[in-house]
C-alpha positions, 0 to 999 in steps of 0.5 A, a space after each residue: 500500500 502506497 503512502 497516498 492510499 494509507 493516508 486516505 485510509 487512516 483519514 477515513 477511519 479516524 474522521 469518517 467516510 469521505 475524509 480521505 478524499 477531502 483531505 488528500 484529493 487525487 489531483 495531488 494538490 498537497 505535499 508531504 514533509 517526511 521525517 528523517 526515516 521517510 515516514 509522512 509527518 506533515 501534509 500541506 496544501 497551498 502552503 497551509 498545514 492540513 494535518 500532522 501524522 503522529 507516530 501513534 498513527 493518528 492525524 492532528 488537524 491544521 486549520 486548512 484540514 479542518 476547513 476541508 473536513 467541515 465542507 466535505 463531511 455532513 454535520 455533526 461528523 468530526 465537529 463540536 458545536 459551541 455557542 457564538 459567545 465562544 467564537 472570539 475566544 476559540 478563534 484566539 486559540 483559547 479552549 472550548 468549555 463544556 458549558 458552551 457546547 451545543 452539539 457534538 458528533 456522538 462518536 467523539 472520544 477523548 483525544 480525537 481531533 475535531 473541528 470547533 464550529 459555531 451554530 451556523 457551522 462556521 469554523 472557529 478552530 481545530 483541536 483535541 477533544 478532552 471529553 467524550 461526546 456524552 461528557 461534553 453534553 452532560 458537564 457544566 464545567 471543564 475543558 471540552 476541546 483543547 484548541 490547537 489552532 484558532 481561525 483568527 482571520 475573518 476570511 478563514 471564517 467566511 469560507 463556505 
């Protein structure tokens, strides 16, 4: 199995069917930065990081990768929906708290890479889930998603 097929397969497994095609289109419009051993480490498109490929075999999302997933996957897949009051904070790179979670992909587990979106499905940022989907819905305190990268410019938010 070549790297291209492997990356797509991992993306489909981690984020859901269709994620591999969304992140890594067959036109080859992405580049792969490799580790010294030749393992894919980071994947870029148009100078922006789509994903990093960890040694644990899982992806962490970059903002560009989160945008591709958000547009390709039907809601609520790979998403944590927070209220508009959280938007400015998450865009600045601050964490999303359980108290402000309105909806979440029911398959989210702690450690999963997720898109943090507003009620209108606009991308606020990407991060790592700290709680399960059930816990996000039930808890009134605590960090739901540790934000890795916030969408700090208006043009990134307006991509639809």
